[in-house]
Backbone as CSV, one residue per row, in Angstrom:
resi,resn,N_x,N_y,N_z,CA_x,CA_y,CA_z,C_x,C_y,C_z
1,MET,3.122,-31.636,4.829,2.167,-30.553,4.997,2.278,-29.589,3.811
2,ARG,1.119,-29.246,3.254,1.095,-28.320,2.122,1.293,-26.891,2.600
3,LYS,2.003,-26.131,1.803,2.168,-24.714,2.112,0.934,-23.951,1.660
4,ARG,0.615,-22.894,2.386,-0.519,-22.062,2.019,-0.154,-21.158,0.853
5,VAL,-1.096,-21.014,-0.056,-0.937,-20.069,-1.151,-1.816,-18.870,-0.803
6,TYR,-1.176,-17.736,-0.583,-1.904,-16.521,-0.240,-2.324,-15.829,-1.528
7,LYS,-3.566,-15.354,-1.543,-4.112,-14.700,-2.723,-4.645,-13.327,-2.350
8,VAL,-4.321,-12.324,-3.153,-4.918,-11.004,-3.009,-6.100,-11.008,-3.970
9,VAL,-7.311,-10.836,-3.424,-8.530,-10.972,-4.223,-9.360,-9.699,-4.183
10,LEU,-10.176,-9.537,-5.215,-11.064,-8.391,-5.346,-12.502,-8.881,-5.286
11,CYS,-13.292,-8.358,-4.358,-14.702,-8.713,-4.238,-15.471,-8.073,-5.394
12,LYS,-16.187,-8.880,-6.159,-16.959,-8.359,-7.284,-18.193,-7.598,-6.817
13,ASN,-18.622,-7.830,-5.591,-19.814,-7.167,-5.082,-19.546,-5.727,-4.646
14,CYS,-18.483,-5.500,-3.871,-18.239,-4.164,-3.320,-16.901,-3.546,-3.703
15,GLY,-16.000,-4.317,-4.310,-14.708,-3.788,-4.732,-13.634,-3.824,-3.669
16,HIS,-13.903,-4.465,-2.533,-12.918,-4.551,-1.443,-11.788,-5.507,-1.833
17,ILE,-10.556,-5.137,-1.496,-9.384,-5.971,-1.755,-8.925,-6.563,-0.431
18,GLN,-8.660,-7.866,-0.410,-8.207,-8.512,0.817,-7.335,-9.712,0.485
19,ILE,-6.706,-10.271,1.519,-5.866,-11.457,1.374,-6.639,-12.661,1.898
20,THR,-6.538,-13.770,1.184,-7.124,-15.020,1.640,-6.189,-16.169,1.285
21,TYR,-6.275,-17.248,2.040,-5.558,-18.463,1.673,-6.559,-19.586,1.416
22,ALA,-7.825,-19.211,1.266,-8.878,-20.175,0.984,-8.634,-20.841,-0.366
23,GLU,-9.148,-22.059,-0.511,-8.968,-22.785,-1.760,-10.226,-22.797,-2.613
24,ASN,-11.411,-22.677,-1.992,-12.650,-22.749,-2.758,-13.448,-21.452,-2.717
25,SER,-13.661,-20.917,-1.518,-14.454,-19.696,-1.380,-13.995,-18.924,-0.147
26,TYR,-14.338,-17.642,-0.115,-13.991,-16.788,1.014,-15.127,-15.796,1.246
27,GLN,-15.152,-15.202,2.435,-16.161,-14.199,2.755,-15.514,-12.821,2.757
28,CYS,-16.128,-11.881,2.036,-15.622,-10.517,1.980,-15.752,-9.873,3.355
29,PHE,-14.678,-9.235,3.817,-14.694,-8.583,5.128,-15.592,-7.361,5.149
30,ARG,-15.792,-6.706,4.011,-16.588,-5.482,3.981,-18.083,-5.759,3.860
31,CYS,-18.489,-6.515,2.835,-19.926,-6.689,2.578,-20.478,-8.024,3.053
32,GLY,-19.613,-8.971,3.393,-20.062,-10.260,3.910,-20.448,-11.273,2.848
33,THR,-20.333,-10.927,1.578,-20.675,-11.842,0.497,-19.685,-12.996,0.453
34,ILE,-20.199,-14.201,0.271,-19.333,-15.365,0.102,-19.045,-15.500,-1.386
35,MET,-17.772,-15.428,-1.724,-17.330,-15.441,-3.122,-16.607,-16.754,-3.428
36,GLU,-16.922,-17.341,-4.583,-16.183,-18.501,-5.071,-14.886,-17.988,-5.694
37,LEU,-13.791,-18.666,-5.458,-12.511,-18.210,-6.011,-12.489,-18.278,-7.531
38,GLU,-13.236,-19.210,-8.140,-13.261,-19.280,-9.599,-13.886,-18.023,-10.189
39,SER,-14.915,-17.480,-9.520,-15.610,-16.300,-10.053,-15.000,-14.990,-9.551
40,SER,-14.171,-15.057,-8.532,-13.545,-13.862,-7.962,-12.289,-13.516,-8.758
41,LYS,-11.915,-12.251,-8.719,-10.712,-11.823,-9.416,-9.515,-11.981,-8.476
42,ILE,-8.614,-12.889,-8.826,-7.384,-13.084,-8.068,-6.333,-12.187,-8.708
43,ILE,-5.873,-11.212,-7.936,-4.933,-10.219,-8.446,-3.494,-10.703,-8.334
44,PHE,-3.192,-11.449,-7.247,-1.809,-11.823,-6.958,-1.802,-13.113,-6.156
45,ARG,-0.863,-14.012,-6.425,-0.679,-15.264,-5.668,0.770,-15.371,-5.230
46,THR,0.972,-15.880,-4.012,2.331,-16.094,-3.525,2.314,-17.058,-2.347
47,LEU,3.447,-17.673,-2.082,3.603,-18.512,-0.890,4.072,-17.687,0.302
48,ASP,4.469,-16.449,0.065,5.032,-15.579,1.086,3.996,-14.556,1.564
49,LEU,3.580,-14.657,2.825,2.579,-13.751,3.377,3.058,-12.302,3.346
50,LYS,4.345,-12.091,3.593,4.887,-10.728,3.581,4.713,-10.081,2.200
51,LYS,4.972,-10.843,1.138,4.806,-10.308,-0.216,3.337,-10.018,-0.512
52,ALA,2.447,-10.865,-0.012,1.008,-10.644,-0.211,0.565,-9.362,0.491
53,LYS,1.069,-9.136,1.701,0.716,-7.913,2.436,1.250,-6.670,1.727
54,GLU,2.482,-6.769,1.204,3.063,-5.635,0.478,2.239,-5.298,-0.759
55,LYS,1.800,-6.321,-1.489,0.987,-6.107,-2.682,-0.367,-5.498,-2.316
56,LEU,-0.971,-5.973,-1.233,-2.257,-5.436,-0.770,-2.133,-3.956,-0.418
57,ILE,-1.101,-3.596,0.314,-0.878,-2.192,0.690,-0.636,-1.344,-0.553
58,ASP,0.142,-1.879,-1.481,0.429,-1.157,-2.727,-0.862,-0.907,-3.515
59,LEU,-1.699,-1.905,-3.646,-2.947,-1.761,-4.394,-3.925,-0.801,-3.708
60,LYS,-3.988,-0.868,-2.392,-4.906,0.018,-1.673,-4.439,1.471,-1.726
61,SER,-3.146,1.693,-1.890,-2.645,3.068,-1.955,-2.865,3.694,-3.336
62,ILE,-3.030,2.874,-4.359,-3.233,3.375,-5.716,-4.610,4.010,-5.872
63,LYS,-5.627,3.390,-5.297,-7.013,3.858,-5.360,-7.500,4.003,-6.797
64,GLN,-7.252,2.988,-7.601,-7.713,2.999,-8.981,-9.214,2.714,-9.028
65,PRO,-9.902,3.276,-10.027,-11.355,3.112,-10.118,-11.818,1.657,-10.192
66,GLU,-11.043,0.775,-10.835,-11.499,-0.613,-10.929,-11.487,-1.323,-9.583
67,PHE,-10.787,-0.759,-8.588,-10.782,-1.346,-7.256,-11.808,-0.688,-6.347
68,LYS,-12.540,0.269,-6.829,-13.541,0.982,-6.043,-14.877,0.933,-6.790
69,LYS,-15.588,-0.180,-6.651,-16.847,-0.340,-7.371,-17.886,0.675,-6.892
70,LEU,-17.940,0.884,-5.585,-18.905,1.816,-5.039,-18.247,3.177,-4.853
71,SER,-18.801,4.181,-5.477,-18.216,5.518,-5.322,-18.545,6.067,-3.945
72,GLY,-17.661,6.868,-3.413,-17.875,7.462,-2.102,-17.333,6.653,-0.961
73,ARG,-16.765,5.484,-1.223,-16.188,4.666,-0.147,-14.705,4.760,-0.163
């Protein structure tokens, strides 16, 4: 059995950051856009879900402009 590779990804449509283990495409939880992983920005990869969650929390706490495409959200 293959291990899952967890990815922290950035939606190019709305700037939402989330975790996925998809291999080809995923749906953004915020805007509903289906994103191809090749065209999406993969910020972090790991086999450990705990590390992926820690990275996601860390990135969301920074609130950098490149992670917030839409102002006011």
